[in-house]
Residue frames as qw, qx, qy, qz and C-alpha x, y, z in Angstrom:
[[0.402, -0.543, -0.638, -0.370, 24.94, -55.04, -4.32],
 [0.487, -0.512, -0.514, 0.486, 25.68, -54.14, -0.74],
 [0.196, -0.160, 0.002, 0.967, 26.51, -50.54, -1.67],
 [0.245, -0.288, -0.508, -0.774, 23.26, -50.17, -3.63],
 [0.513, -0.543, -0.664, -0.039, 21.18, -51.61, -0.80],
 [0.426, -0.411, -0.358, 0.722, 22.88, -49.31, 1.70],
 [0.043, 0.010, 0.202, 0.978, 22.26, -46.31, -0.54],
 [0.375, -0.430, -0.610, -0.550, 18.58, -47.22, -0.90],
 [0.526, -0.535, -0.601, 0.274, 18.24, -47.64, 2.85],
 [0.301, -0.287, -0.162, 0.895, 19.86, -44.27, 3.48],
 [0.121, -0.167, -0.388, -0.898, 17.65, -42.59, 0.88],
 [0.458, -0.510, -0.679, -0.264, 14.55, -44.17, 2.42],
 [0.470, -0.494, -0.481, 0.551, 15.53, -42.94, 5.88],
 [0.154, -0.131, 0.050, 0.978, 16.11, -39.42, 4.59],
 [0.274, -0.313, -0.537, -0.734, 12.73, -39.37, 2.81],
 [0.516, -0.548, -0.659, 0.002, 10.92, -40.68, 5.89],
 [0.402, -0.388, -0.336, 0.758, 12.64, -38.16, 8.15],
 [0.003, -0.028, -0.222, -0.975, 11.70, -35.32, 5.83],
 [0.396, -0.428, -0.638, -0.503, 8.11, -36.54, 5.72],
 [0.518, -0.538, -0.596, 0.296, 7.93, -36.72, 9.50],
 [0.273, -0.267, -0.147, 0.912, 9.39, -33.25, 9.89],
 [0.167, -0.166, -0.403, -0.884, 6.91, -31.88, 7.38],
 [0.467, -0.495, -0.700, -0.215, 4.05, -33.66, 9.12],
 [0.415, -0.440, -0.487, 0.630, 5.03, -32.02, 12.40],
 [0.041, -0.116, 0.079, 0.989, 4.77, -28.59, 10.80],
 [0.336, -0.307, -0.621, -0.638, 1.40, -29.54, 9.34],
 [0.481, -0.521, -0.690, 0.148, 0.08, -30.60, 12.75],
 [0.283, -0.359, -0.283, 0.843, 1.32, -27.36, 14.31],
 [0.112, -0.040, -0.319, -0.940, -0.37, -25.32, 11.58],
 [0.424, -0.406, -0.709, -0.391, -3.62, -27.25, 12.04],
 [0.484, -0.538, -0.593, 0.353, -3.55, -26.59, 15.78],
 [0.212, 0.030, -0.071, 0.974, -2.80, -22.88, 15.37],
 [0.121, 0.629, 0.593, -0.488, -5.56, -20.60, 16.56],
 [0.345, 0.673, 0.457, 0.468, -7.43, -18.57, 13.93],
 [0.180, 0.318, -0.077, 0.928, -6.97, -14.81, 13.80],
 [0.060, -0.389, -0.670, 0.630, -8.70, -13.12, 16.69],
 [0.029, 0.723, 0.570, 0.390, -12.08, -11.58, 16.02],
 [0.014, 0.540, -0.133, 0.831, -12.56, -7.97, 17.07],
 [0.194, -0.176, -0.776, 0.574, -13.13, -7.67, 20.84],
 [0.253, 0.480, 0.369, -0.755, -15.82, -5.03, 20.26],
 [0.543, 0.587, 0.594, 0.089, -18.46, -5.08, 17.53],
 [0.309, -0.070, 0.336, 0.887, -17.41, -3.04, 14.50],
 [0.319, 0.660, 0.320, -0.600, -19.66, -0.11, 13.57],
 [0.582, 0.323, 0.615, 0.423, -20.46, -0.69, 9.91],
 [0.219, 0.932, 0.268, 0.103, -21.17, 3.03, 9.39],
 [0.129, -0.951, 0.276, 0.061, -17.78, 4.29, 10.57],
 [0.772, -0.319, 0.480, 0.268, -15.40, 1.38, 10.01],
 [0.206, 0.654, -0.553, -0.472, -12.77, 1.52, 7.30],
 [0.853, 0.277, -0.369, -0.245, -12.46, -1.33, 4.81],
 [0.387, 0.379, -0.772, 0.333, -9.47, -2.61, 6.81],
 [0.333, -0.178, 0.640, -0.670, -11.50, -2.65, 10.03],
 [0.822, 0.144, 0.050, -0.549, -14.39, -4.40, 8.31],
 [0.715, 0.379, -0.584, -0.066, -12.01, -7.00, 6.88],
 [0.038, 0.353, -0.813, 0.462, -11.02, -7.96, 10.46],
 [0.703, -0.046, 0.343, -0.622, -14.53, -9.29, 11.05],
 [0.369, -0.077, 0.919, 0.119, -14.79, -13.09, 10.61],
 [0.475, 0.527, 0.704, 0.027, -16.46, -13.78, 7.30],
 [0.312, 0.940, 0.081, -0.109, -15.60, -10.40, 5.75],
 [0.734, -0.058, 0.234, 0.634, -12.49, -10.25, 3.60],
 [0.185, -0.355, 0.170, 0.900, -10.98, -7.33, 1.70],
 [0.032, -0.212, -0.680, -0.702, -13.30, -7.74, -1.28],
 [0.272, -0.651, -0.702, -0.102, -16.50, -7.87, 0.76],
 [0.325, -0.603, -0.278, 0.674, -15.32, -5.02, 2.99],
 [0.127, -0.131, 0.353, 0.917, -14.85, -2.91, -0.14],
 [0.175, -0.423, -0.711, -0.534, -18.40, -3.67, -1.29],
 [0.331, -0.678, -0.590, 0.287, -19.79, -2.72, 2.14],
 [0.242, -0.494, -0.028, 0.835, -17.99, 0.65, 2.04],
 [0.039, 0.078, 0.576, 0.813, -19.07, 1.17, -1.57],
 [0.229, -0.588, -0.728, -0.267, -22.75, 0.58, -0.72],
 [0.345, -0.673, -0.408, 0.512, -22.48, 2.84, 2.35],
 [0.201, -0.316, 0.198, 0.906, -20.95, 5.61, 0.24],
 [0.063, -0.216, -0.673, -0.704, -23.62, 5.19, -2.46],
 [0.386, -0.564, -0.643, -0.346, -26.75, 4.84, -0.31],
 [0.291, -0.681, 0.226, -0.632, -25.76, 6.51, 2.95],
 [0.169, -0.374, 0.802, -0.433, -25.43, 5.08, 6.43],
 [0.410, -0.194, -0.881, -0.131, -26.87, 1.69, 7.29],
 [0.500, -0.492, 0.035, -0.712, -29.97, 1.98, 9.49],
 [0.833, -0.350, 0.343, -0.256, -29.67, -1.56, 10.88],
 [0.318, -0.461, 0.795, 0.233, -27.21, -4.44, 10.60],
 [0.660, 0.333, 0.673, -0.035, -29.68, -6.39, 8.48],
 [0.426, 0.845, -0.071, -0.314, -29.04, -3.82, 5.72],
 [0.219, -0.553, 0.745, 0.303, -25.82, -5.76, 5.08],
 [0.626, 0.248, 0.739, 0.017, -28.01, -8.27, 3.24],
 [0.484, 0.839, 0.097, -0.228, -28.15, -5.69, 0.42],
 [0.065, -0.744, 0.604, 0.280, -24.40, -6.18, -0.14],
 [0.842, 0.361, -0.355, -0.185, -23.55, -8.59, -2.95],
 [0.518, 0.335, -0.733, 0.288, -21.96, -11.65, -1.38],
 [0.143, -0.114, 0.721, -0.669, -23.78, -11.50, 1.95],
 [0.547, -0.271, -0.636, -0.472, -26.63, -13.96, 2.24],
 [0.704, -0.582, -0.070, -0.401, -28.63, -15.17, 5.23],
 [0.929, -0.209, -0.190, 0.237, -26.06, -17.77, 6.33],
 [0.572, 0.256, -0.196, 0.754, -23.03, -15.52, 6.08],
 [0.200, -0.653, 0.016, -0.730, -24.94, -12.67, 7.73],
 [0.800, -0.551, -0.131, -0.200, -25.80, -14.83, 10.75],
 [0.853, -0.067, -0.192, 0.481, -22.10, -15.72, 11.16],
 [0.395, 0.287, -0.118, 0.865, -20.90, -12.12, 11.12],
 [0.324, -0.754, -0.345, -0.455, -23.84, -10.59, 12.98],
 [0.674, -0.650, -0.242, 0.253, -22.25, -10.84, 16.48],
 [0.621, -0.188, 0.081, 0.756, -19.26, -8.82, 15.25],
 [0.150, 0.327, 0.302, 0.883, -21.05, -5.84, 13.70],
 [0.052, -0.657, -0.587, 0.469, -23.27, -3.01, 14.91],
 [0.183, 0.676, 0.307, 0.644, -24.84, 0.22, 13.71],
 [0.300, -0.208, -0.413, 0.835, -23.86, 3.15, 15.90],
 [0.092, 0.790, 0.491, -0.355, -26.22, 5.95, 16.75],
 [0.421, 0.687, 0.266, 0.530, -26.54, 8.62, 14.10],
 [0.436, -0.452, -0.211, 0.749, -24.49, 11.62, 15.12]]
């Protein structure tokens, strides 16, 4: 019985240690800073899909739809035109608005 009890104790210690080590990684991940937003507003008429995807709230899929609409209908006249893009509603638009701009027509 002593050997079994010792084995259980050792196994319990190993499991607890592993849990604590994993919890430490979880805490570090939770405290990690999110990806940096662009320092300068992105021009939605000239930005590539990759550049658009760097804007908070715009992923690869949405960036592709923005470029697709721009190619189909021509340059955006104002940032509010992004509301025409499937997947961008009022709430999401307000979150990404500080990070986008429409440059002057050249």
